[in-house]
C-alpha positions as CSV (number, residue, x, y, z in Angstrom):
1,M,-31.6,-10.7,-8.6
2,G,-31.8,-10.2,-4.8
3,N,-28.1,-9.3,-4.7
4,V,-28.6,-6.7,-7.5
5,D,-31.7,-5.2,-5.7
6,S,-29.9,-4.9,-2.4
7,K,-27.0,-3.1,-4.0
8,L,-29.4,-0.8,-5.8
9,N,-31.0,0.0,-2.4
10,F,-27.6,0.7,-1.0
11,R,-26.8,3.1,-3.9
12,K,-30.2,4.9,-3.5
13,A,-29.4,5.4,0.2
14,V,-26.1,7.0,-0.6
15,I,-27.8,9.3,-3.1
16,Q,-30.4,10.3,-0.6
17,L,-27.7,11.5,1.8
18,T,-26.7,14.2,-0.6
19,T,-30.2,15.1,-2.0
20,K,-32.2,15.3,1.2
21,T,-32.7,19.0,2.1
22,Q,-33.4,18.1,5.8
23,P,-31.0,16.0,8.0
24,V,-32.1,12.4,8.4
25,E,-32.9,11.7,12.1
26,A,-30.8,9.1,13.9
27,T,-34.0,7.4,14.9
28,D,-34.9,6.6,11.3
29,H,-33.6,3.0,11.6
30,A,-35.1,1.9,8.3
31,F,-33.1,4.5,6.4
32,W,-29.8,3.9,8.1
33,D,-30.0,0.1,8.1
34,Q,-29.8,0.2,4.3
35,F,-26.1,0.9,4.6
36,W,-25.2,-2.4,6.4
37,T,-28.0,-5.0,6.3
38,D,-27.0,-6.3,2.8
39,T,-25.4,-9.7,3.4
40,A,-23.8,-9.9,0.0
41,T,-21.9,-6.6,0.0
42,T,-18.1,-6.8,-0.3
43,V,-15.5,-4.2,0.5
44,Q,-15.0,-3.6,-3.3
45,D,-18.8,-3.0,-3.6
46,V,-18.7,-0.4,-0.8
47,F,-15.8,1.5,-2.5
48,A,-17.6,1.4,-5.9
49,L,-21.1,2.4,-4.6
50,V,-19.8,5.2,-2.4
51,P,-17.9,7.5,-4.8
52,A,-15.4,10.1,-3.5
53,A,-17.3,13.0,-5.0
54,E,-20.5,12.1,-3.1
55,I,-18.7,11.7,0.2
56,R,-17.3,15.2,-0.2
57,A,-20.7,16.5,-1.2
58,V,-22.3,15.1,2.0
59,R,-19.4,16.5,4.0
60,E,-19.9,20.0,2.6
61,E,-23.7,20.1,2.0
62,S,-25.2,17.7,4.6
63,P,-22.6,17.5,7.4
64,S,-25.2,16.4,9.9
65,N,-26.0,13.3,7.8
66,L,-22.3,12.4,7.6
67,A,-21.9,12.8,11.3
68,T,-25.0,10.6,12.0
69,L,-23.8,7.9,9.5
70,C,-20.5,7.6,11.3
71,Y,-22.2,7.6,14.7
72,K,-24.7,4.9,13.6
73,A,-21.9,2.7,12.2
74,V,-19.9,2.9,15.5
75,E,-23.1,2.3,17.4
76,K,-23.6,-1.0,15.4
77,L,-20.1,-2.0,16.4
78,V,-20.8,-1.4,20.0
79,Q,-24.1,-3.4,19.8
80,G,-22.4,-6.2,18.1
81,A,-19.8,-6.4,20.9
82,D,-22.5,-6.4,23.5
83,S,-24.5,-9.2,21.8
84,G,-21.5,-11.3,20.8
85,C,-22.7,-11.5,17.1
86,P,-24.3,-14.9,17.5
87,S,-25.7,-15.0,13.9
88,E,-24.0,-14.8,10.5
89,K,-26.3,-11.9,9.6
90,E,-25.1,-9.9,12.6
91,R,-21.5,-10.6,11.8
92,Q,-22.1,-9.4,8.2
93,I,-23.6,-6.1,9.6
94,I,-20.4,-5.6,11.6
95,L,-18.2,-6.2,8.5
96,N,-20.3,-3.7,6.5
97,C,-20.0,-1.1,9.1
98,I,-16.2,-1.6,9.2
99,R,-16.0,-1.3,5.4
100,L,-18.1,1.8,5.4
101,L,-16.0,3.5,8.0
102,T,-12.8,2.5,6.1
103,R,-14.3,4.2,3.0
104,I,-15.4,7.4,4.8
105,L,-12.6,8.2,7.2
106,P,-10.0,9.5,4.8
107,Y,-12.4,12.1,3.6
108,I,-13.0,13.2,7.1
109,F,-9.3,13.5,7.8
110,E,-8.6,15.6,4.7
111,D,-10.8,18.4,6.0
112,A,-9.2,20.3,8.9
113,D,-12.7,21.2,10.2
114,W,-13.6,17.6,10.5
115,R,-10.5,16.1,12.0
116,G,-11.7,16.6,15.6
117,F,-15.0,14.8,14.9
118,F,-14.1,11.5,16.5
119,W,-12.6,13.4,19.4
120,S,-15.7,15.3,20.4
121,T,-19.4,14.6,21.2
122,V,-21.7,14.0,18.2
123,P,-23.0,17.3,16.8
124,G,-26.7,17.8,17.5
125,A,-26.9,14.7,19.7
126,G,-29.8,15.9,21.7
127,R,-31.8,17.0,18.7
128,A,-31.2,13.7,16.9
129,G,-32.5,11.8,19.9
130,M,-29.2,10.3,20.8
131,Q,-27.6,10.2,24.2
132,C,-24.6,12.5,24.8
133,L,-21.6,10.2,24.3
134,R,-18.0,10.3,25.2
135,P,-15.8,11.0,22.2
136,L,-16.5,8.5,19.5
137,R,-12.9,7.1,19.7
138,H,-13.8,5.8,23.2
139,S,-16.7,3.9,21.8
140,G,-15.1,2.4,18.7
141,A,-11.4,1.9,19.6
142,P,-11.8,-0.7,22.4
143,I,-14.4,-2.5,20.3
144,L,-12.0,-2.9,17.5
145,Y,-9.5,-4.5,19.8
146,G,-12.1,-6.9,21.0
147,Y,-13.1,-7.9,17.5
148,L,-9.5,-8.3,16.5
149,L,-8.9,-10.7,19.4
150,D,-12.2,-12.5,18.7
151,T,-13.4,-11.7,22.1
152,A,-16.5,-9.6,21.4
153,E,-18.6,-11.9,23.5
154,D,-16.6,-11.3,26.7
155,M,-14.3,-8.4,26.4
156,Q,-14.4,-7.5,30.0
157,S,-12.8,-10.8,31.2
158,I,-10.2,-11.2,28.4
159,D,-7.1,-13.2,29.3
160,S,-3.8,-11.7,28.1
161,C,-2.7,-14.9,26.2
162,E,-5.9,-16.7,25.5
163,Y,-6.7,-15.0,22.2
164,I,-3.2,-14.5,20.7
165,W,-3.3,-15.4,17.0
166,E,0.0,-17.3,16.6
167,A,2.7,-19.0,18.7
168,G,5.9,-17.1,19.2
169,V,6.9,-14.4,21.6
170,G,5.4,-15.1,25.0
171,F,3.0,-17.7,23.6
172,A,3.7,-21.3,22.8
173,Q,0.4,-22.7,21.6
174,S,-0.4,-22.2,17.9
175,P,-4.2,-22.1,17.3
176,P,-5.6,-23.8,14.2
177,L,-5.8,-21.8,11.0
178,N,-9.2,-20.3,10.3
179,Y,-9.5,-18.5,6.9
180,T,-12.7,-16.8,8.0
181,H,-10.9,-15.3,11.0
182,D,-8.0,-14.3,8.8
183,L,-10.4,-12.5,6.4
184,N,-12.2,-10.7,9.2
185,R,-9.0,-9.7,10.9
186,T,-7.7,-8.3,7.7
187,E,-10.7,-6.0,7.3
188,L,-10.4,-4.9,10.9
189,L,-6.8,-4.1,10.5
190,K,-7.6,-2.0,7.4
191,L,-10.0,0.0,9.4
192,L,-7.4,0.4,12.2
193,L,-4.8,1.5,9.7
194,T,-7.3,4.0,8.2
195,C,-7.8,5.4,11.7
196,F,-4.1,5.9,12.1
197,S,-3.8,7.5,8.7
198,E,-4.8,11.0,9.9
199,A,-1.0,11.6,9.8
200,M,-1.1,11.5,6.0
201,Y,-3.3,14.6,5.9
202,L,-1.0,16.8,8.0
203,P,1.9,18.7,6.3
204,P,5.3,17.4,7.1
205,S,6.8,18.9,10.2
206,A,10.0,18.2,12.2
207,E,8.3,19.0,15.4
208,N,7.6,16.4,18.0
209,I,4.0,15.7,17.1
210,L,2.5,12.4,18.1
211,N,-0.3,10.7,16.2
212,P,-3.3,11.1,18.5
213,W,-4.9,7.8,17.2
214,V,-1.7,5.8,17.8
215,T,-1.3,7.5,21.2
216,F,-4.9,6.5,22.2
217,F,-4.7,2.9,20.8
218,C,-1.4,2.2,22.5
219,A,-2.1,4.1,25.8
220,T,-1.2,2.5,29.1
221,D,-4.9,2.1,30.2
222,N,-5.7,-0.2,27.2
223,R,-6.0,-3.7,28.6
224,H,-6.0,-5.2,25.1
225,A,-2.7,-3.8,23.9
226,L,-0.4,-6.7,25.0
227,P,-2.3,-9.6,23.3
228,L,-2.8,-7.5,20.1
229,F,0.9,-6.5,20.0
230,T,1.9,-10.1,20.5
231,S,-0.6,-11.3,17.9
232,L,0.7,-8.9,15.3
233,L,4.4,-9.6,15.9
234,N,3.9,-13.4,16.0
235,V,1.7,-13.7,13.0
236,V,4.3,-11.8,11.0
237,C,7.4,-13.6,12.2
238,A,5.8,-17.1,12.0
239,Y,4.6,-16.7,8.4
240,D,6.2,-18.9,5.8
241,A,5.3,-17.9,2.3
242,V,6.8,-21.1,0.8
243,G,5.2,-23.5,3.2
244,Y,5.9,-27.1,2.0
245,G,7.5,-25.8,-1.2
246,I,5.1,-27.4,-3.7
247,P,5.7,-25.7,-7.0
248,Y,3.1,-23.2,-8.1
249,N,1.0,-23.9,-5.0
250,H,0.3,-20.1,-4.8
251,L,-1.4,-20.2,-8.2
252,M,-3.7,-23.1,-7.2
253,F,-4.7,-22.0,-3.6
254,S,-5.5,-18.7,-2.1
255,D,-3.3,-17.7,0.8
256,Y,-5.4,-15.6,3.1
257,R,-2.7,-15.5,5.7
258,E,-0.4,-13.5,3.4
259,V,-2.9,-10.6,3.2
260,L,-3.3,-10.7,7.0
261,V,0.4,-10.7,7.6
262,E,0.9,-7.7,5.2
263,H,-1.7,-5.6,7.1
264,A,-0.4,-6.8,10.4
265,V,3.1,-5.6,9.7
266,Q,1.7,-2.3,8.5
267,V,-0.3,-1.7,11.6
268,L,2.7,-2.8,13.7
269,I,5.2,-0.3,12.2
270,V,2.6,2.5,12.5
271,T,1.9,1.8,16.1
272,L,5.6,1.7,16.9
273,E,5.9,5.3,15.8
274,H,8.1,6.9,18.5
275,E,9.2,10.5,18.3
276,A,12.8,10.5,19.6
277,G,15.1,13.5,19.7
278,P,18.7,13.7,20.7
279,A,18.0,15.4,24.0
280,A,14.6,14.4,25.4
281,A,12.1,11.7,25.8
282,P,9.0,11.7,23.7
283,V,6.2,14.1,24.7
284,G,2.9,12.6,25.8
285,P,1.8,9.3,27.3
286,D,3.8,6.1,27.0
287,N,3.3,3.9,23.9
288,L,2.7,0.4,25.1
289,F,3.7,-1.2,21.8
290,V,7.1,0.6,22.0
291,N,7.3,-0.4,25.6
292,Y,6.6,-4.1,24.9
293,L,9.0,-4.2,22.0
294,S,11.8,-2.7,24.0
295,R,11.3,-5.2,26.9
296,I,11.6,-8.4,24.8
297,H,14.7,-10.1,26.2
298,R,14.6,-13.9,25.9
299,E,17.1,-15.3,23.4
300,E,14.5,-17.8,22.1
301,D,12.2,-14.8,21.3
302,F,15.0,-13.0,19.6
303,S,15.8,-16.1,17.6
304,F,12.2,-16.5,16.5
305,I,11.9,-12.9,15.4
306,L,15.2,-12.8,13.6
307,K,14.7,-16.1,11.7
308,G,11.2,-15.1,10.8
309,L,12.2,-11.7,9.4
310,A,15.3,-13.1,7.6
311,R,13.1,-15.8,6.0
312,L,10.6,-13.2,4.7
313,M,13.3,-10.8,3.6
314,T,15.1,-13.5,1.7
315,N,11.9,-14.7,0.0
316,P,12.1,-12.5,-3.1
317,L,15.6,-13.8,-3.7
318,I,14.6,-17.4,-4.0
319,Q,15.5,-19.0,-7.3
320,T,14.1,-22.4,-8.6
321,Y,14.5,-24.4,-11.7
322,L,10.9,-23.8,-12.5
323,P,10.3,-20.2,-13.4
324,N,7.9,-18.3,-11.0
325,S,7.1,-21.6,-9.2
326,A,7.8,-20.2,-5.7
327,K,5.6,-17.7,-4.0
328,K,7.1,-14.2,-3.7
329,I,6.0,-11.7,-1.1
330,R,5.9,-8.0,-1.8
331,F,5.9,-6.4,1.6
332,H,9.6,-6.4,2.2
333,Q,9.8,-2.6,2.6
334,E,7.5,-2.9,5.7
335,L,9.7,-5.7,7.0
336,L,12.8,-3.4,6.7
337,V,11.0,-0.7,8.7
338,L,10.0,-3.3,11.3
339,F,13.6,-4.6,11.5
340,W,14.8,-1.0,11.9
341,K,12.5,-0.3,14.7
342,L,13.5,-3.5,16.5
343,C,17.1,-2.6,16.3
344,D,16.6,1.0,17.3
345,F,14.2,0.4,20.2
346,N,15.6,-2.8,21.6
347,K,19.4,-2.7,21.9
348,K,19.5,-6.2,23.3
349,F,17.9,-7.4,20.1
350,L,20.6,-5.5,18.1
351,F,23.4,-7.1,20.1
352,F,21.7,-10.5,19.6
353,V,21.6,-9.9,15.8
354,L,25.3,-9.0,15.7
355,K,26.7,-11.7,18.0
356,S,26.6,-14.4,15.3
357,S,26.7,-14.7,11.6
358,D,22.9,-14.6,11.5
359,V,23.1,-10.9,10.8
360,L,24.4,-11.9,7.3
361,D,21.0,-13.5,6.6
362,V,19.6,-10.0,6.8
363,L,22.5,-8.2,5.2
364,V,22.4,-10.2,1.9
365,P,18.7,-9.5,1.1
366,I,19.2,-5.8,2.0
367,L,22.1,-5.6,-0.4
368,F,20.0,-7.3,-3.0
369,Y,17.2,-4.7,-2.6
370,L,19.7,-1.9,-2.8
371,N,21.2,-3.2,-6.0
372,D,17.9,-4.0,-7.6
373,A,16.3,-0.6,-6.8
374,R,19.3,1.6,-7.4
375,A,18.2,2.9,-10.9
376,D,14.5,3.0,-10.2
377,Q,13.2,6.5,-9.2
378,S,10.1,5.0,-7.7
379,R,12.2,3.0,-5.2
380,V,14.6,5.7,-4.0
381,G,13.0,5.4,-0.5
382,L,13.8,1.6,-0.4
383,V,17.4,2.4,-1.0
384,H,17.4,5.0,1.8
385,I,15.9,2.6,4.4
386,G,18.3,-0.1,3.5
387,V,21.3,2.2,3.8
388,F,20.0,3.6,7.1
389,I,19.8,0.1,8.5
390,L,23.3,-0.7,7.5
391,L,24.5,2.6,9.0
392,L,22.9,1.6,12.3
393,L,24.5,-1.8,12.2
394,S,27.9,-0.5,11.2
395,G,28.1,1.6,14.4
396,E,28.8,-1.7,16.2
397,R,32.1,-3.4,16.1
398,N,30.6,-6.9,15.7
399,F,29.1,-6.0,12.3
400,G,32.5,-5.3,10.8
401,V,33.8,-8.6,12.3
402,R,30.9,-10.6,10.8
403,L,31.6,-9.2,7.4
404,N,34.7,-11.3,7.2
405,K,32.7,-14.5,6.7
406,P,33.2,-15.9,3.1
407,Y,30.3,-15.1,0.7
408,S,29.3,-18.4,-0.8
409,V,25.5,-18.1,-1.3
410,R,25.0,-16.8,-4.8
411,V,22.1,-14.3,-5.2
412,P,20.9,-13.2,-8.6
413,M,22.6,-9.8,-8.8
414,D,24.3,-8.1,-11.8
415,I,27.7,-7.7,-10.1
416,P,31.2,-8.9,-11.0
417,V,32.0,-12.4,-10.1
418,F,34.4,-12.5,-7.2
419,T,35.7,-14.9,-4.5
420,G,35.7,-13.2,-1.2
421,T,33.7,-12.2,1.9
422,H,30.5,-10.4,2.7
423,A,32.6,-7.2,3.0
424,D,33.5,-7.5,-0.6
425,L,29.9,-7.9,-1.5
426,L,29.0,-4.8,0.4
427,I,31.7,-2.7,-1.3
428,V,30.8,-4.0,-4.8
429,I,27.1,-3.1,-4.3
430,F,27.9,0.3,-2.9
431,H,30.2,1.0,-5.9
432,K,27.3,0.1,-8.2
433,I,24.9,2.4,-6.4
434,I,27.3,5.3,-6.6
435,T,28.4,4.7,-10.2
436,S,25.1,3.6,-11.8
437,G,22.4,4.6,-9.4
438,H,19.6,7.2,-9.9
439,Q,20.7,10.8,-9.5
440,R,18.4,11.2,-6.5
441,L,20.7,8.9,-4.6
442,Q,23.6,11.3,-4.6
443,P,22.7,12.5,-1.0
444,L,23.4,9.0,0.1
445,F,27.1,8.9,-1.0
446,D,28.3,10.2,2.3
447,C,26.2,7.6,4.1
448,L,27.5,4.7,2.0
449,L,31.1,5.7,2.6
450,T,30.5,6.3,6.3
451,I,29.4,2.6,6.5
452,V,32.6,1.5,4.8
453,V,34.6,3.7,7.1
454,N,32.9,2.2,10.2
455,V,33.6,-1.4,9.2
456,S,37.1,-0.9,7.6
457,P,39.2,-1.4,10.8
458,Y,37.9,-5.0,11.0
459,L,38.1,-6.2,7.4
460,K,40.8,-8.8,7.3
461,S,41.1,-9.5,3.6
462,L,39.5,-7.6,0.8
463,S,39.4,-9.2,-2.6
464,M,41.1,-7.7,-5.6
465,V,37.7,-6.8,-7.1
466,A,36.6,-4.8,-3.9
467,A,40.0,-3.1,-3.6
468,N,39.9,-1.9,-7.2
469,K,36.3,-0.6,-6.6
470,L,37.5,1.5,-3.7
471,L,40.4,2.9,-5.7
472,H,38.1,3.6,-8.6
473,L,35.8,5.7,-6.4
474,L,38.8,7.6,-5.1
475,E,40.0,8.3,-8.6
476,A,36.6,9.6,-9.6
477,F,36.0,11.7,-6.4
478,S,39.5,13.2,-6.5
479,T,39.4,14.7,-10.0
480,N,39.4,18.5,-9.9
481,W,36.2,18.9,-11.8
482,F,34.3,16.7,-9.3
483,L,36.1,17.8,-6.2
484,F,35.1,21.4,-6.8
485,S,31.7,21.0,-8.3
486,A,29.9,21.0,-4.9
487,S,31.0,22.3,-1.5
488,Q,30.7,19.0,0.2
489,N,32.3,16.7,-2.4
490,H,35.7,16.8,-0.7
491,H,34.1,14.9,2.2
492,L,34.0,11.8,0.0
493,V,37.7,11.9,-0.5
494,F,38.3,12.1,3.2
495,F,36.1,9.1,3.9
496,L,37.9,7.0,1.4
497,L,41.3,8.0,2.7
498,E,40.1,7.2,6.2
499,V,39.1,3.7,4.9
500,F,42.6,3.1,3.4
501,N,44.3,4.4,6.6
502,N,42.2,2.1,8.8
503,L,43.0,-1.0,6.6
504,I,46.7,-0.2,6.5
505,Q,47.1,0.6,10.1
506,Y,44.9,-2.2,11.6
507,Q,44.6,-4.9,8.9
508,F,47.8,-4.6,6.8
509,D,48.8,-8.3,7.0
510,G,45.8,-9.7,5.3
511,N,45.1,-7.0,2.7
512,C,47.8,-7.5,0.2
513,N,45.2,-7.0,-2.6
514,L,44.5,-3.5,-1.4
515,V,48.1,-2.6,-0.9
516,Y,48.9,-3.8,-4.5
517,A,46.0,-1.8,-5.8
518,I,47.2,1.3,-4.0
519,I,50.7,0.8,-5.4
520,R,49.3,0.4,-8.9
521,K,47.2,3.6,-8.5
522,R,49.8,5.6,-6.6
523,N,49.5,8.5,-9.0
524,I,46.0,9.3,-7.5
525,F,47.7,9.9,-4.1
526,H,50.5,11.9,-5.6
527,Q,47.9,14.1,-7.4
528,L,46.1,14.6,-4.1
529,A,49.3,15.6,-2.4
530,N,49.8,18.2,-5.1
531,L,46.3,19.3,-5.7
532,S,46.0,22.1,-8.2
533,S,44.9,25.5,-6.9
534,D,45.0,27.2,-10.3
535,P,41.8,29.3,-10.6
536,A,41.7,28.9,-14.4
537,A,41.9,25.1,-14.2
538,I,39.2,24.9,-11.5
539,H,37.0,27.3,-13.5
540,K,36.7,24.6,-16.2
541,V,34.5,22.7,-13.7
542,E,31.5,24.8,-14.8
543,R,31.7,23.5,-18.3
544,V,31.9,19.9,-17.2
545,N,28.9,20.4,-14.9
546,V,26.8,21.5,-17.8
547,L,27.6,18.2,-19.5
548,S,27.0,16.1,-16.4
549,K,23.4,17.0,-15.4
550,S,22.7,13.5,-13.9
551,N,25.0,11.5,-11.7
552,P,28.5,13.1,-12.0
553,I,30.1,9.7,-11.2
554,Q,28.1,8.1,-14.0
555,F,29.4,10.8,-16.3
556,Y,33.0,10.1,-15.2
557,C,32.5,6.3,-15.7
558,R,31.1,6.7,-19.2
559,N,34.1,8.8,-20.2
560,K,36.3,6.0,-18.8
561,I,34.5,3.6,-21.1
562,I,33.2,1.5,-18.2
563,C,30.2,-0.6,-19.2
564,F,27.6,-2.0,-16.9
565,V,25.5,-5.1,-17.3
566,S,21.8,-4.4,-17.8
567,L,19.5,-4.5,-14.7
568,L,17.7,-7.7,-13.8
569,E,14.0,-7.8,-14.0
570,T,12.9,-5.8,-10.9
571,I,10.5,-6.9,-8.2
572,D,8.6,-3.6,-7.9
573,P,6.2,-3.3,-4.9
574,F,4.8,0.0,-6.1
575,P,2.0,0.4,-8.6
576,K,3.4,1.4,-11.9
577,G,3.4,5.1,-12.5
578,L,3.3,6.2,-8.9
579,S,6.1,7.3,-6.7
580,C,6.3,9.0,-3.2
581,C,8.6,12.0,-3.2
582,L,10.8,11.9,-0.1
583,V,13.3,14.5,1.2
584,P,16.9,13.3,1.6
585,V,18.6,13.4,5.0
586,A,22.1,14.7,5.5
587,I,24.7,12.4,7.0
588,D,25.8,15.0,9.6
589,K,22.4,14.8,11.1
590,L,22.3,11.1,11.1
591,T,25.5,10.3,13.0
592,E,27.5,11.1,16.1
593,K,31.2,10.3,16.5
594,A,32.4,7.6,18.9
595,Q,36.0,6.5,19.5
596,V,37.1,3.0,20.4
597,S,39.2,3.3,23.6
598,E,42.0,1.0,24.7
599,D,39.7,-1.4,26.5
600,G,37.5,-1.8,23.4
601,T,34.6,0.3,24.6
602,M,33.0,3.1,22.7
603,V,33.5,6.7,23.9
604,C,31.2,9.4,22.5
605,L,33.1,12.4,21.4
606,Q,32.0,16.0,22.0
607,Q,30.5,17.7,19.0
608,M,32.9,19.9,17.2
609,T,32.4,23.6,17.7
610,T,32.7,24.3,14.0
611,D,29.8,23.9,11.7
612,Q,29.7,20.4,10.3
613,N,28.7,21.8,6.9
614,S,31.4,24.4,6.9
615,P,34.3,23.9,4.4
616,Q,36.7,24.6,7.3
617,H,35.6,21.3,9.0
618,T,38.6,19.1,9.5
619,H,38.1,15.5,8.5
620,S,41.5,14.1,9.4
621,L,41.2,11.5,12.1
622,Q,45.0,11.5,12.9
623,P,46.3,13.4,15.9
624,Q,48.2,16.5,14.9
625,T,51.8,15.5,14.3
626,S,54.9,17.3,13.3
627,G,56.4,16.5,9.9
628,N,55.0,16.7,6.4
629,Q,51.3,17.2,6.4
630,H,49.8,17.3,2.9
631,T,47.3,20.1,2.6
632,H,45.4,21.6,-0.3
633,S,44.3,25.2,-0.5
634,P,42.8,26.0,-3.8
635,Q,40.5,29.0,-3.7
636,P,38.8,29.2,-7.1
637,Q,37.7,32.6,-8.3
638,T,34.4,33.5,-9.7
639,S,33.6,35.9,-12.5
640,G,30.3,37.2,-13.8
641,N,27.3,35.1,-12.9
642,Q,29.3,31.9,-12.7
643,H,29.8,30.3,-9.3
644,T,32.4,27.8,-8.3
645,H,32.5,26.0,-4.9
646,S,35.7,26.6,-2.9
647,L,37.8,24.4,-0.6
648,Q,39.5,26.2,2.2
649,P,43.2,25.9,3.1
650,Q,42.5,24.7,6.7
651,T,41.3,21.3,5.4
652,K,44.0,18.7,5.7
653,L,44.3,15.5,3.7
654,P,45.2,12.5,5.9
655,L,47.8,11.2,3.4
656,Q,50.8,10.6,5.7
657,T,50.2,6.9,6.3
658,I,49.6,6.1,2.6
659,M,52.5,8.2,1.4
660,R,54.8,6.4,3.9
661,L,53.6,3.0,2.6
662,L,54.3,4.0,-0.9
663,Q,57.7,5.4,0.0
664,V,58.7,2.1,1.6
665,L,57.0,-0.5,-0.7
666,V,57.2,1.0,-4.2
667,P,61.0,0.8,-4.4
668,Q,60.9,-2.8,-3.1
669,V,58.3,-3.9,-5.6
670,E,60.1,-2.2,-8.5
671,K,63.4,-3.9,-7.4
672,I,61.9,-7.4,-7.2
673,C,60.2,-7.0,-10.6
674,I,63.5,-6.0,-12.2
675,D,65.6,-8.5,-10.4
676,K,63.3,-11.5,-11.0
677,G,61.8,-10.2,-14.3
678,L,58.3,-10.6,-12.9
679,T,55.3,-10.2,-15.2
680,D,52.8,-12.1,-13.0
681,E,51.1,-10.1,-10.4
682,S,50.6,-13.2,-8.2
683,E,54.3,-13.1,-7.4
684,I,54.0,-9.5,-6.3
685,L,51.0,-10.3,-4.1
686,K,53.0,-13.1,-2.4
687,F,55.8,-10.7,-1.7
688,L,53.4,-8.1,-0.3
689,Q,51.6,-10.8,1.7
690,H,54.7,-11.7,3.6
691,G,55.9,-8.2,3.9
692,T,55.6,-5.9,7.0
693,L,55.6,-2.3,7.8
694,V,56.0,-2.7,11.6
695,G,57.8,0.4,12.9
696,L,57.7,2.2,9.6
697,L,54.2,3.6,9.6
698,P,53.1,6.6,11.8
699,V,51.6,5.9,15.2
700,P,48.2,4.2,14.6
701,H,45.4,6.7,14.7
702,P,42.4,6.0,17.0
703,I,39.5,4.2,15.5
704,L,36.6,6.6,15.0
705,I,33.1,5.3,14.5
706,R,30.2,7.4,13.3
707,K,27.1,6.0,15.1
708,Y,23.5,6.6,14.1
709,Q,22.0,9.4,16.1
710,A,18.2,9.7,16.3
711,N,16.8,13.2,15.7
712,A,13.5,14.9,14.7
713,G,14.6,15.1,11.0
714,T,15.1,11.4,10.5
715,A,12.0,10.6,12.5
716,M,10.1,12.8,10.0
717,W,11.7,11.0,7.1
718,F,10.8,7.6,8.4
719,R,7.2,8.7,9.0
720,T,6.9,10.0,5.5
721,Y,8.5,6.9,4.0
722,M,6.4,4.5,6.1
723,W,3.1,6.1,5.1
724,G,4.2,6.4,1.5
725,V,4.8,2.7,1.3
726,I,1.4,2.0,3.0
727,Y,-0.4,4.4,0.6
728,L,1.0,2.6,-2.4
729,R,0.6,-0.9,-1.1
730,N,-3.1,-0.6,-0.3
731,V,-4.7,-0.6,-3.8
732,D,-7.3,-3.3,-3.2
733,P,-9.4,-1.4,-2.1
734,P,-7.6,1.9,-2.8
735,I,-8.2,3.3,0.6
736,W,-6.4,6.7,0.2
737,Y,-6.3,7.0,-3.6
738,D,-7.2,10.5,-4.9
739,T,-7.6,12.0,-1.4
740,D,-5.8,15.2,-0.4
741,V,-2.7,13.7,1.1
742,R,-0.3,16.4,2.4
743,L,2.5,14.4,4.1
744,F,4.1,13.6,0.8
745,E,3.7,14.2,-2.9
746,I,2.4,11.5,-5.3
747,Q,4.2,11.7,-8.6
748,R,3.1,10.0,-11.8
749,I,6.1,8.7,-13.7
């Protein structure tokens, strides 16, 4: 009964805030203590007993009461830090204040007039009998750090390493697990995350705007930043969801560490927000979290981070003989963002990842996520972040080299069975994304093929399955109706031709499967060399576009009677029926071109003076040579209200190398088939395997790599995606549910 009575008193106090005609004085301790003295209140109770409508009502009708409530809650936190919270009752008061602030803050942020509240003195402080304070953030922020590090009793004499939560980077001693500490830290991290979430209530903007809460919490004068950063990073990378591997142990025992790790990685990726543009350093004070992350350099630390992230990313892929017997984590999207930030901010870590085959331990789960999410509209953002990571990795030569390792670990994916390398796996997955992915993934086609182009000069031996997938994409992309259905579609043909040129010029000896596939599909290249420019034929594109309203490549595949295996049961981290709407990012804004020089180093090329989006942009990577250059110059006409995209005559197809290969090898293959009466393709492959084109092909073209280039647009996309994931993952309690979020749209599907 006592528990019910205390909750009833709490509820009455909430109602009084909205019904009192006069502001409640801050000195009325009996009234304000009703909000946090109940020792049995949970965070779920606070969210249930403080409805959203009443918070807004207090904000609009009794703003002084809301201001005083926030002030008094922060005041309790300060008092608890000063006293050290010696009793359980005092610790419960602190937790209740934390929960109350977590509940109220989103409704303060959604109102533009209230957003500066924590950055100014308390309204009416003198009248209320309170001392004039510094901005409330100065009172509450350091206190939260102290509580997180369990140092409230002596925050002034804190040692940098003494209170780190877990062994790992910069700290070798692992403290004993304490589930009470884990629970308390989780609630503190929720409040910290709520403080940072002001960014969700601002409209999307490509301007270089720093989150003021993140800036303050990670400022250079914050003495607690290093131990907290290390604690967050170590507790994430040291977490092992499987543990000793006892079947169904996650059903018998509660794992408080998992919830802590999930919120730790969310706070970590938010605090690592770093506005970077192509020309200038970030505006504003230094972010210590970014600084610490970029300065990690010891190989043992890199190994600890990489193994920890790879273990957690691989967790959803685990298969056992007993169904659902192994614990599966659901915060892999946050892990992908963290991995991205590590590679982007710390180039030494990126080089460490790529210097061995350990990078494949990250590649396989990323490809699994891409394949698993390709047809799910609610997980379009997951596909984007996975592709962006692969784009970043593909800008380095070592990534292409590592892809030559044989793929032997079988992951549950609905893809054709093949014997080959990780490069084959990557191409097969990309083919499925393009041919059977959701229509909202079409802006990623350029990005997917850019990755293949970047790694193609280093792929020593493609399987027949992967070779046929590449030829199938070229066949689909080079049809007239697709080529002219959008102004940028011809870029896809150029990327694929560049892939074939790279493989022929630099890896001919080991790629007999690809050469055989090119010979079998030689009619595609002949059609490209004689591309129709008849306006009447191109005009038929409009009728085809009406039939193909979803993915045009899916339309093509269906008409080719290509069947796909049904999707596996998905591991969906989003609540059903909700999806964050994200804006796609164009590939020309994501990359800059770099050329591999004779000594193997990368040389950044000057940006072309022509508009990257212009149809006149030349994609041929070969130097201009005399002789036969295959060009196409169709200029479709329009009539009435119909519109057809055009391709200009200045665009040149880099077909010279492939046509020379066909000119030399097709007669030889035909002759050997006639002379020996061959009907088995294995004999033809043996012939091609021992053949050579030395001295017969054009001079090898320079290897051109498109490297990821940070810019304000992609920074905005990452901020939107990151907060969208955090919004949807925090459903217990639903911190931001049904608030006026403006950074992204919430769609019910």
